[in-house]
C-alpha positions in Angstrom: 26.2 6.3 -10.2 23.1 4.3 -9.7 20.6 3.8 -12.7 18.0 6.7 -13.5 15.4 4.4 -12.6 16.8 3.6 -9.0 17.4 7.3 -8.2 14.0 8.2 -9.4 12.2 5.9 -6.8 15.0 6.9 -4.0 14.3 10.5 -4.4 10.8 9.9 -4.1 11.3 8.2 -0.9 13.7 10.7 0.2 11.0 13.4 -0.1 8.1 11.2 1.1 9.5 8.3 3.4 6.1 7.3 4.7 4.0 5.4 1.9 0.3 4.4 2.0 0.1 0.6 1.5 -2.1 -1.1 -1.0 -4.9 -2.4 0.4 -8.0 -4.1 -1.4 -11.2 -2.3 -0.9 -9.4 0.3 1.3 -7.0 2.3 -0.7 -9.4 3.4 -3.4 -8.9 7.0 -4.8 -11.3 8.5 -2.0 -9.0 6.8 1.0 -5.9 7.9 -1.0 -6.9 11.6 -1.3 -7.9 11.9 2.3 -4.6 10.3 3.3 -2.8 12.6 0.9 -4.4 15.7 2.5 -3.3 14.3 6.1 0.2 13.8 4.8 0.6 10.8 2.5 2.5 12.0 -0.1 3.2 8.9 -1.8 0.4 6.3 -2.3 -0.3 2.9 -3.8 -3.3 1.6 -5.5 -5.2 -1.4 -4.4 -3.9 -4.3 -6.5 -5.2 -5.2 -9.8 -5.6 -8.5 -11.1 -3.4 -9.0 -14.5 -6.2 -10.6 -16.2 -8.7 -7.8 -15.3 -6.2 -5.2 -16.3 -5.7 -6.9 -19.7 -9.4 -6.9 -20.2 -9.8 -3.2 -19.4 -12.8 -4.4 -17.1 -14.8 -1.8 -15.2 -13.2 -2.9 -12.0 -9.7 -2.5 -13.3 -10.1 0.9 -14.7 -11.7 2.3 -11.5 -8.6 0.8 -9.4 -5.9 2.1 -12.0 -7.3 5.3 -13.0 -5.3 8.4 -11.4 -6.9 11.9 -11.3 -4.4 14.7 -11.7 -4.7 15.3 -7.8 -4.0 11.6 -7.2 -0.1 11.6 -7.8 2.3 10.6 -7.0 0.6 7.0 -6.8 2.0 3.8 -7.7 -0.2 1.3 -9.5 0.2 -2.2 -7.9 -0.5 -5.4 -10.1 -0.7 -9.2 -9.3 -1.0 -12.7 -10.9 0.5 -16.0 -11.2 1.4 -15.8 -14.9 4.5 -13.8 -15.7 3.4 -13.1 -19.1 0.1 -11.8 -18.3 1.6 -9.8 -15.8 4.1 -8.2 -18.1 1.1 -7.0 -20.2 -1.0 -5.8 -17.6 2.2 -3.7 -16.2 2.4 -2.4 -19.9 -1.1 -1.4 -19.6 -0.6 0.1 -16.1 2.3 2.3 -17.5 -0.2 4.1 -19.9 -1.5 6.0 -16.6 1.9 7.2 -16.0 2.1 6.2 -12.2 4.8 6.9 -10.2 6.1 3.3 -10.7 4.8 -0.3 -11.2 4.4 -2.4 -8.1 4.4 -6.3 -8.4 2.4 -7.8 -5.5 4.5 -10.8 -4.3 3.4 -10.5 -0.9 -0.5 -11.1 -0.5 -0.7 -14.2 1.4 -4.5 -14.6 1.2 -5.4 -18.2 0.2 -7.6 -17.3 -2.7 -4.4 -15.2 -4.1 -1.3 -17.1 -3.2 -2.9 -20.7 -3.7 -2.8 -20.2 -7.3 0.5 -18.7 -7.3 0.0 -15.2 -7.2 1.1 -12.6 -4.5 3.1 -14.4 -2.0 2.7 -17.7 -4.1 5.8 -16.2 -6.1 7.8 -16.9 -2.9 7.7 -20.8 -3.4 9.8 -20.5 -6.6 12.2 -17.3 -6.3 14.1 -17.9 -9.7 10.6 -17.6 -11.2 10.1 -14.6 -9.4 13.4 -13.1 -10.3 13.0 -13.9 -13.8 9.4 -12.3 -14.1 10.6 -9.3 -12.5 13.3 -9.0 -15.1 11.0 -9.5 -18.0 8.6 -6.9 -16.6 11.4 -4.2 -15.9 12.5 -5.0 -19.5 9.0 -4.2 -20.9 8.1 -0.8 -19.3 9.8 2.6 -19.3 8.8 3.2 -15.8 10.6 2.0 -12.6 9.1 -1.3 -11.2 9.2 -2.4 -7.7 8.7 -5.4 -5.9 6.4 -5.7 -2.6 6.9 -9.0 -0.9 7.4 -10.9 2.5 10.4 -12.4 4.0 9.8 -15.8 3.0 6.9 -18.4 2.1 7.2 -21.0 5.3 9.4 -21.3 8.6 11.5 -18.5 9.5 14.5 -21.3 9.2 14.1 -20.6 5.4 14.3 -17.0 4.6 15.4 -16.2 1.2 15.0 -12.5 1.4 18.4 -11.1 1.8 19.5 -13.1 -1.3 16.2 -12.4 -3.2 16.8 -8.5 -2.7 20.2 -9.0 -4.4 18.9 -11.0 -7.2 15.8 -8.5 -7.7 18.4 -5.6 -7.6 20.5 -7.3 -10.4 17.6 -7.6 -12.8 16.7 -3.7 -12.7 14.0 -3.4 -9.6 14.0 -0.2 -8.5 13.0 -0.9 -5.0 11.7 -3.4 -2.6 9.0 -3.2 0.0 9.5 -6.0 2.7 6.3 -7.1 5.1 8.3 -8.3 7.6 6.4 -11.7 8.3 6.4 -15.0 6.5 3.4 -15.9 3.9 2.5 -18.5 6.4 2.2 -16.2 9.2 -0.3 -13.9 7.8 -0.8 -11.1 10.1 -0.2 -13.1 13.1 3.0 -12.8 15.4 5.4 -9.5 15.3 6.7 -8.3 12.3 10.6 -9.0 12.5 12.2 -5.6 11.1 15.5 -7.2 11.4 14.9 -8.9 7.9 14.2 -5.4 6.3 17.5 -4.1 7.7 19.6 -7.3 6.6 18.2 -6.6 3.0 18.8 -2.8 3.0 22.3 -3.6 3.9 22.9 -6.1 1.3 21.4 -4.0 -1.8 21.8 -0.3 -3.1 18.3 0.0 -3.9 15.9 1.3 -1.6 14.2 -1.0 0.7 10.9 0.0 2.6 10.1 -1.6 5.8 6.5 -2.9 6.5 4.7 -4.4 9.0 3.4 -3.3 12.7 4.1 0.2 11.9 1.1 1.9 13.6 2.2 5.3 15.1 4.6 8.0 14.5 7.0 6.7 17.0 6.9 3.3 15.2 7.8 5.2 11.9 10.9 7.0 13.7 12.0 3.7 15.3 11.7 1.7 12.1 13.7 4.1 10.1 16.1 4.6 12.9 16.5 0.8 13.6 16.7 -0.6 10.0 18.4 2.1 8.0 15.5 1.5 5.5 14.7 4.3 2.9 11.1 4.5 3.9 8.2 2.8 5.7 5.0 1.5 4.5 1.6 2.1 6.5 -1.3 -0.2 6.0 -3.7 -1.5 8.5 -3.2 1.2 11.0 -4.3 3.7 8.4 -7.7 2.3 8.1 -8.7 3.6 11.7 -5.9 6.4 12.0 -5.1 8.2 8.6 -3.9 10.9 10.6 -0.8 8.9 11.3 0.7 10.1 8.2 0.7 13.9 9.4 1.9 12.9 12.9 4.8 11.0 11.5 5.6 13.9 9.1 5.8 16.4 12.3 7.9 14.1 14.4 10.3 13.2 11.5 10.7 16.5 10.3 10.2 19.0 13.3 10.3 16.6 16.4 6.5 17.5 17.1 4.0 15.4 18.7 0.4 16.4 17.4 -2.7 16.5 19.1 -5.0 13.4 18.2 -7.8 14.4 16.0 -11.2 15.6 17.5 -14.5 13.9 17.3 -15.5 16.8 14.6 -12.3 16.1 12.7 -13.0 12.2 12.6 -16.7 12.9 11.4 -15.4 15.5 8.7 -13.1 12.9 7.3 -15.9 10.5 7.1 -17.9 12.8 5.3 -15.5 13.5 2.9 -14.7 9.9 2.3 -18.9 9.6 2.1 -18.9 12.4 -0.7 -16.1 10.9 -2.8 -17.6 7.3 -2.6 -20.9 8.5 -3.6 -19.7 10.6 -6.4 -17.7 7.5 -7.9 -20.1 4.6 -7.1 -23.4 6.2 -6.8 -25.5 6.7 -3.6 -26.3 3.1 -2.8 -22.8 1.8 -3.2 -20.9 4.7 -2.2 -22.8 4.7 1.4 -22.2 1.2 1.7 -18.4 1.3 0.8 -17.8 4.2 3.3 -18.8 1.7 6.2 -15.5 0.0 6.0 -14.2 3.2 7.6 -16.4 3.5 10.5 -13.1 2.7 12.6 -11.7 6.3 11.9 -14.4 7.5 13.9 -12.4 6.5 16.9 -12.9 4.4 20.1 -15.6 6.2 21.6 -17.9 7.8 18.7 -17.2 4.4 16.1 -18.6 1.9 18.5 -21.9 4.1 19.3 -22.4 5.0 15.5 -21.4 1.8 13.9 -24.8 0.2 14.0 -26.8 3.3 13.3 -24.3 3.8 10.1 -24.8 0.2 9.1 -28.5 0.8 8.9 -28.5 4.0 7.2 -29.1 3.6 3.4 -28.8 7.5 2.2 -26.3 10.0 2.1 -28.7 12.2 4.3 -29.1 9.9 6.7 -25.5 9.3 7.2 -24.9 12.8 7.2 -27.5 13.5 10.0 -25.7 11.0 12.1 -22.4 12.3 11.7 -23.7 15.9 12.5 -25.8 14.7 15.7 
């Protein structure tokens, strides 16, 4: 029998195999609430820097606070120092998230250059030892989100790395199927996730270029993975979660959202962001979601919404 901590994550993925990815400045509580209502049953927070978590900064508290209706949600932490990551994980566990996720996949130079995020892939043994220490330190499942490797595709450590992470007690692995060097360029190669899943007993979640309900079905079928994670596609189309659920469970294809539905979701995000951040910041933060208004309405309203500075003006534009 698998260890309890693995079964817990495996059972969550069996019930909710389509996961909302952690995205900085995107997957805040407001956006998670909208995506959950649209079918994203399992979500991950924005990443929280270990040093900020330890300092219990206002930013860390905002990112890692989970309301009663914001569950199951995992908290993701990142950092370059194993000891600080361990302490941050302990603090994150106080919120009783679904699990603690360690970011070993962010490729952005400001993160990876100093050894955080995908920077861990330059030293896989250190990455495994870091994960071992965190697993031993917290009483929640610990998962890792990573990429298939740091540099050229001729040197991919992911399959062996998956085995070693399983050996130290990591409960599940999410694999973005590009190298760190590739960033978001080129096509994600899901075959690496399939190879990793075949090599381990823990769940593997495939990530990268999963944009539609058809992609969800194909990724699960072709990789044998326990779940899929949707990131950038959800920013402009959070309805992908309900569409994927309908196709997976009922074989049903749903109609796309109407313009009225799109405006209602934007208004919902606006209300949540204003309640959390105040009018000025809430209105500004909501503009990052203009793309969910669709290919017709979005370009027309974008300049007007960018110029609007009040809730009233924004709502007037949405209802015009």
